[in-house]
N, CA and C of each residue as an Amber inpcrd file, in Angstrom:
protein
   390
 118.0900000 114.8720000  92.2840000 117.7580000 113.7220000  91.4650000
 117.1640000 114.2260000  90.1520000 117.6350000 113.6600000  89.0490000
 117.1330000 114.0730000  87.7380000 115.7090000 113.5810000  87.5340000
 115.0450000 114.1620000  86.5640000 113.6660000 113.7700000  86.2700000
 113.6060000 112.3030000  85.8440000 114.5880000 111.8540000  85.0620000
 114.6120000 110.4620000  84.6070000 114.8090000 109.5170000  85.7920000
 115.7240000 109.8550000  86.6810000 115.9690000 109.0190000  87.8550000
 114.7260000 108.9680000  88.7340000 114.0500000 110.0850000  88.8800000
 112.8260000 110.1330000  89.6780000 111.7410000 109.2690000  89.0490000
 111.6090000 109.3460000  87.7370000 110.6250000 108.5330000  87.0150000
 110.9170000 107.0480000  87.1970000 112.1770000 106.6660000  87.0340000
 112.5580000 105.2580000  87.1940000 112.2980000 104.7640000  88.6150000
 112.5940000 105.5980000  89.5870000 112.3550000 105.2160000  90.9780000
 110.8610000 105.0010000  91.2180000 110.0390000 105.8840000  90.7020000
 108.5940000 105.7540000  90.8430000 108.1010000 104.4800000  90.1670000
 108.6460000 104.1720000  88.9820000 108.2840000 102.9410000  88.2810000
 108.5860000 101.7240000  89.1360000 109.7690000 101.6880000  89.7240000
 110.1720000 100.5470000  90.5380000 109.3220000 100.4140000  91.7960000
 109.0040000 101.5490000  92.4100000 108.2130000 101.5230000  93.6300000
 106.8030000 100.9830000  93.3920000 106.2880000 101.1570000  92.1740000
 104.9270000 100.7390000  91.8630000 104.8800000  99.4690000  91.0120000
 106.0040000  98.8690000  90.7590000 106.0600000  97.6770000  89.9200000
 105.5230000  96.4620000  90.6640000 104.8800000  95.5920000  89.9200000
 104.4330000  94.3160000  90.4860000 105.6340000  93.3700000  90.5500000
 105.4770000  92.2670000  91.2460000 106.5350000  91.2590000  91.2770000
 106.8610000  90.7720000  89.8670000 105.8250000  90.6130000  89.0510000
 106.0300000  90.1730000  87.6710000 106.8300000  91.2040000  86.8750000
 106.4990000  92.4800000  87.0610000 107.2470000  93.5440000  86.3750000
 108.7110000  93.5330000  86.7950000 108.9520000  93.3590000  88.0910000
 110.3250000  93.3220000  88.5930000 111.0880000  92.1280000  88.0230000
 110.4350000  90.9860000  87.9480000 111.0610000  89.8000000  87.3610000
 111.4850000  90.0800000  85.9260000 110.5830000  90.6570000  85.1420000
 110.9040000  90.9590000  83.7490000 112.0200000  91.9930000  83.6390000
 112.0010000  92.9840000  84.5150000 113.0790000  93.9840000  84.5160000
 114.4250000  93.3330000  84.8430000 114.4460000  92.4430000  85.8150000
 115.6970000  91.7900000  86.2020000 116.2430000  90.8980000  85.0950000
 115.3970000  90.0870000  84.5140000 115.8700000  89.2050000  83.4410000
 116.3100000  90.0460000  82.2380000 115.5900000  91.1110000  81.9600000
 115.9890000  92.0190000  80.8810000 117.3330000  92.6780000  81.1540000
 117.5590000  93.0470000  82.3970000 118.8440000  93.6580000  82.7610000
 119.9750000  92.6320000  82.6630000 119.7080000  91.3930000  83.0340000
 120.7320000  90.3480000  82.8790000 121.0880000  90.1980000  81.4060000
 120.0950000  90.1800000  80.5400000 120.3430000  90.0660000  79.0950000
 121.1460000  91.2620000  78.5860000 120.7960000  92.4490000  79.0720000
 121.5240000  93.6590000  78.6500000 122.9820000  93.5930000  79.1010000
 123.2070000  93.1590000  80.3360000 124.5720000  93.0550000  80.8500000
 125.3720000  91.9970000  80.0990000 124.7100000  90.9110000  79.7190000
 125.3940000  89.8880000  78.9350000 125.8100000  90.4240000  77.5700000
 124.9520000  91.2220000  76.9530000 125.3070000  91.8250000  75.6600000
 126.5120000  92.7560000  75.8150000 126.5230000  93.5270000  76.8920000
 127.6610000  94.4100000  77.1530000 128.9280000  93.5960000  77.4250000
 128.7820000  92.4850000  78.1540000 129.9260000  91.6110000  78.4280000
 130.4680000  91.0200000  77.1290000 129.5730000  90.6160000  76.2300000
 130.0020000  90.0740000  74.9360000 130.7970000  91.1130000  74.1530000
 130.3440000  92.3550000  74.2050000 131.0780000  93.4300000  73.5280000
 132.4510000  93.6330000  74.1660000 132.5300000  93.4790000  75.4760000
 133.8100000  93.6030000  76.1750000 134.7730000  92.4820000  75.7860000
 134.2340000  91.2870000  75.5710000 135.0840000  90.1840000  75.1110000
 135.6820000  90.5500000  73.7560000 134.8440000  91.0520000  72.8630000
 135.3020000  91.4200000  71.5190000 136.3470000  92.5250000  71.5470000
 136.1740000  93.4780000  72.4490000 137.0910000  94.6220000  72.4880000
 138.3000000  94.3910000  73.3920000 138.2950000  93.2880000  74.1390000
 139.4100000  93.0090000  75.0470000 139.3510000  93.7900000  76.3490000
 138.1860000  94.3000000  76.7000000 138.0030000  95.0770000  77.9310000
 137.6880000  94.1270000  79.0870000 138.7330000  93.6350000  79.7390000
 138.5380000  92.6500000  80.8100000 137.8270000  93.2620000  82.0190000
 138.1600000  94.4910000  82.3850000 137.5000000  95.1300000  83.5250000
 136.0040000  95.2900000  83.2780000 135.6470000  95.7130000  82.0810000
 134.2300000  95.8460000  81.7310000 133.5290000  94.5020000  81.7440000
 134.2030000  93.4820000  81.2140000 133.6550000  92.1300000  81.2180000
 133.3390000  91.6910000  82.6380000 134.2900000  91.8500000  83.5250000
 134.1050000  91.4370000  84.9170000 132.9300000  92.1890000  85.5500000
 132.8550000  93.4810000  85.3050000 131.7820000  94.2920000  85.9050000
 130.4010000  93.8530000  85.4140000 130.2550000  93.6460000  84.1230000
 128.9480000  93.2660000  83.5790000 128.5630000  91.8440000  83.9790000
 129.5350000  90.9430000  83.9830000 129.2730000  89.5660000  84.4060000
 128.8690000  89.5350000  85.8810000 129.5250000  90.3540000  86.6870000
 129.2040000  90.4140000  88.1120000 127.7280000  90.7690000  88.3220000
 127.2430000  91.7560000  87.5960000 125.8450000  92.1720000  87.7410000
 124.9050000  91.0620000  87.2530000 125.2030000  90.4670000  86.1010000
 124.3480000  89.3970000  85.5790000 124.3010000  88.2190000  86.5510000
 125.4520000  87.8470000  87.0970000 125.4900000  86.7530000  88.0730000
 124.6720000  87.1000000  89.3130000 124.7940000  88.3210000  89.7830000
 124.0460000  88.7530000  90.9640000 122.5400000  88.6700000  90.7090000
 122.1190000  89.0120000  89.5080000 120.6930000  88.9330000  89.1750000
 120.2240000  87.4830000  89.2170000 120.9690000  86.5840000  88.5830000
 120.5590000  85.1760000  88.5970000 120.6100000  84.5870000  90.0020000
 121.5610000  85.0230000  90.7930000 121.6320000  84.5590000  92.1760000
 120.3970000  85.0080000  92.9450000 120.0060000  86.2580000  92.7870000
 118.8100000  86.7700000  93.4610000 117.5510000  86.0510000  92.9850000
 117.4620000  85.8310000  91.6720000 116.2920000  85.1220000  91.1460000
 116.2160000  83.7110000  91.7190000 117.3590000  83.0890000  91.8530000
 117.4170000  81.7310000  92.4030000 116.9930000  81.7230000  93.8780000
 117.4900000  82.7020000  94.6220000 117.1650000  82.7760000  96.0510000
 115.7010000  83.1550000  96.2910000 115.1530000  83.9770000  95.4220000
 113.7870000  84.4650000  95.6050000 112.7300000  83.4850000  95.1130000
 113.1390000  82.5140000  94.3210000 112.1670000  81.5880000  93.7490000
 111.5870000  80.6910000  94.8350000 110.2730000  80.5850000  94.8590000
 109.5880000  79.7390000  95.8320000 109.1100000  78.4770000  95.1180000
 109.8080000  77.3580000  95.3310000 109.4260000  76.1170000  94.6450000
 107.9870000  75.6850000  94.9250000 107.4410000  76.0890000  96.0490000
 106.0600000  75.7150000  96.3710000 105.0750000  76.3460000  95.4010000
 105.4350000  77.4730000  94.8260000 104.5520000  78.1570000  93.8820000
 104.4270000  77.4030000  92.5640000 105.4780000  76.7260000  92.1640000
 105.4710000  75.9930000  90.8930000 106.3820000  74.7770000  91.0090000
 105.9670000  73.7790000  91.7890000 106.8520000  72.6400000  92.0420000
 107.2740000  71.8930000  90.7820000 106.4160000  71.8700000  89.7610000
 106.7400000  71.1610000  88.5310000 107.8290000  71.8880000  87.7290000
 108.0150000  73.1580000  87.9870000 109.0470000  73.9350000  87.2900000
 110.3000000  74.1490000  88.1300000 110.1930000  73.9470000  89.4060000
 111.2490000  74.3470000  90.3370000 112.6170000  73.8100000  89.9750000
 112.7730000  72.5080000  89.8350000 114.0910000  71.9300000  89.5930000
 114.6830000  72.4380000  88.2910000 113.8870000  72.4530000  87.2380000
 114.3780000  72.8900000  85.9320000 114.8030000  74.3560000  85.9550000
 113.9660000  75.1840000  86.5590000 114.2740000  76.6130000  86.5930000
 115.4850000  76.9010000  87.4730000 115.5290000  76.2870000  88.6330000
 116.6780000  76.4830000  89.5210000 117.9620000  75.9630000  88.8840000
 117.8750000  74.8400000  88.1710000 119.0460000  74.3210000  87.4510000
 119.4830000  75.2780000  86.3460000 118.5270000  75.8790000  85.6640000
 118.8570000  76.8240000  84.5900000 119.5390000  78.0610000  85.1580000
 119.0020000  78.5940000  86.2500000 119.6660000  79.7350000  86.8900000
 121.0770000  79.3570000  87.3310000 121.2320000  78.1730000  87.9080000
 122.5510000  77.7050000  88.3270000 123.5020000  77.5450000  87.1550000
 122.9920000  77.0370000  86.0380000 123.8000000  76.8930000  84.8220000
 124.3080000  78.2620000  84.3740000 123.4180000  79.2380000  84.3770000
 123.8110000  80.6050000  83.9700000 124.9000000  81.1470000  84.8950000
 124.7180000  80.9890000  86.1780000 125.7060000  81.4840000  87.1460000
 127.0540000  80.8120000  86.9070000 127.0430000  79.4980000  86.7600000
 128.2880000  78.7450000  86.5390000 129.0020000  79.1980000  85.2580000
 128.2570000  79.3090000  84.1660000 128.8760000  79.6740000  82.8940000
 129.2900000  81.1460000  82.8420000 128.5560000  82.0080000  83.5140000
 128.9920000  83.4080000  83.5980000 130.3200000  83.4970000  84.3380000
 130.4740000  82.7120000  85.3860000 131.7360000  82.6840000  86.1280000
 132.8620000  82.1880000  85.2300000 132.5940000  81.1280000  84.4790000
 133.6140000  80.5520000  83.6030000 134.0290000  81.5010000  82.4900000
 133.0810000  82.2630000  81.9580000 133.4050000  83.1320000  80.8190000
 134.3470000  84.2700000  81.2150000 134.3560000  84.6420000  82.4760000
 135.3110000  85.6600000  82.9350000 136.7300000  85.1260000  82.7770000
 136.9000000  83.8540000  83.0880000 138.2160000  83.2300000  83.0030000
 138.6190000  82.9170000  81.5530000 137.6720000  82.3660000  80.7890000
 138.0030000  81.8950000  79.4380000 137.8830000  82.9710000  78.3640000
 136.9930000  83.9330000  78.6040000 136.7030000  84.9840000  77.6150000
 136.2960000  84.3880000  76.2670000 135.5700000  83.2900000  76.3360000
 135.1640000  82.5590000  75.1370000 133.8530000  83.1330000  74.5900000
 133.8930000  83.7250000  73.3990000 132.6640000  84.3170000  72.8420000
 131.5810000  83.2830000  72.5440000 131.9790000  82.0310000  72.2810000
 130.9700000  80.9920000  72.0250000 130.1840000  80.6800000  73.2930000
 130.8800000  80.6040000  74.4090000 130.1960000  80.3620000  75.6860000
 129.2860000  81.5480000  76.0110000 129.7810000  82.7520000  75.7570000
 128.9680000  83.9460000  76.0090000 127.7000000  83.9130000  75.1630000
 127.8250000  83.4910000  73.9160000 126.6580000  83.4020000  73.0280000
 125.6650000  82.3600000  73.5350000 126.1640000  81.2440000  74.0770000
 125.2750000  80.2270000  74.6440000 124.5150000  80.7790000  75.8410000
 125.2070000  81.5060000  76.6870000 124.5660000  82.1090000  77.8550000
 123.4820000  83.0880000  77.4030000 123.8160000  83.9060000  76.4220000
 122.8470000  84.8730000  75.9190000 121.6170000  84.1750000  75.3390000
 121.8240000  83.0630000  74.6590000 120.6960000  82.3270000  74.0790000
 119.7840000  81.7790000  75.1770000 120.3710000  81.2370000  76.2340000
 119.5750000  80.7100000  77.3460000 118.8090000  81.8440000  78.0280000
 119.4730000  82.9710000  78.2360000 118.8130000  84.1110000  78.8780000
 117.6820000  84.6390000  78.0080000 117.8720000  84.6420000  76.6970000
 116.8040000  85.0980000  75.7960000 115.5820000  84.1940000  75.9090000
 115.8070000  82.8930000  76.0230000 114.6880000  81.9570000  76.1980000
 114.0010000  82.2120000  77.5380000 114.7920000  82.3990000  78.5980000
 114.2110000  82.7070000  79.9080000 113.3720000  83.9810000  79.8430000
 113.9200000  84.9980000  79.2240000 113.2260000  86.2860000  79.1390000
 111.8980000  86.1470000  78.3920000 111.9180000  85.4670000  77.2690000
 110.7020000  85.2800000  76.4830000 109.6910000  84.4040000  77.2220000
 110.1700000  83.3640000  77.8730000 109.2860000  82.4710000  78.6230000
 108.6200000  83.2030000  79.7770000 109.3960000  83.9830000  80.5250000
 108.8200000  84.7420000  81.6310000 107.8330000  85.7930000  81.1210000
 108.1720000  86.4220000  79.9850000 107.2510000  87.4210000  79.4230000
 105.9070000  86.7690000  79.0920000 105.9620000  85.5980000  78.4530000
 104.7250000  84.8950000  78.1060000 103.9790000  84.4400000  79.3560000
 104.7050000  83.9730000  80.3570000 104.0650000  83.5280000  81.5980000
 103.3480000  84.6850000  82.2840000 103.9660000  85.8480000  82.2810000
 103.3330000  87.0270000  82.8800000 102.0820000  87.4040000  82.0940000
 102.1530000  87.3510000  80.7720000 100.9730000  87.6590000  79.9580000
  99.8360000  86.6910000  80.2570000 100.1650000  85.4050000  80.3500000
  99.1410000  84.4060000  80.6460000  98.5460000  84.6570000  82.0280000
  99.4050000  84.9860000  82.9820000  98.9440000  85.2590000  84.3380000
  98.0070000  86.4620000  84.3740000  98.3490000  87.4680000  83.6040000
  97.5540000  88.7000000  83.6200000  96.2910000  88.6060000  82.7880000
  96.3880000  87.9660000  81.6290000  95.2820000  88.0020000  80.6750000
  94.5950000  86.6640000  80.4850000  95.1340000  85.6170000  81.0900000
  94.4600000  84.3270000  81.0680000  94.4780000  83.5590000  79.7710000
  95.3490000  83.9200000  78.8530000  95.4280000  83.1500000  77.6020000
  96.8480000  83.1630000  77.0890000  97.0850000  82.3800000  76.0510000
  98.4110000  82.2940000  75.4440000  98.6100000  83.3530000  74.3580000
  97.6250000  84.1580000  74.1120000  97.7150000  85.1340000  73.0300000
  98.0200000  86.5010000  73.5850000  98.7430000  87.2930000  72.7910000
  99.0570000  88.6530000  73.1890000  97.7670000  89.4570000  73.3110000
  97.6670000  90.2810000  74.3530000  96.4740000  91.1360000  74.4610000
  96.5340000  92.2030000  73.3760000  95.4400000  92.3930000  72.6800000
  95.4440000  93.3910000  71.6010000  94.2420000  94.2810000  71.7060000
């Protein structure tokens, strides 16, 4: 195992649930960006591979979400994850860059919202810790 792989494994083993959530949403965003590039280049196999990973991440996030923890957010968040899964599936078929851009925009909002929620959870305020 390379030093980088060992470091990453250690990071994951010691990550909090919040850290893992941020890593997963970040990876979904990264895969969506790669999928968008595949649409532009006409790489259908690459598109399918990246979309598959992004869909799997949203599926896991949906399955792991405990509505009892945040009942006021549950329906909206679960619907948003479902929307992402549905549109990621559709973009494989349509290869529509506009739909891909919409998905990326929604994921960016999710990523930023979760980042802020984690900060508030950790530091107790809406302001960045400085």
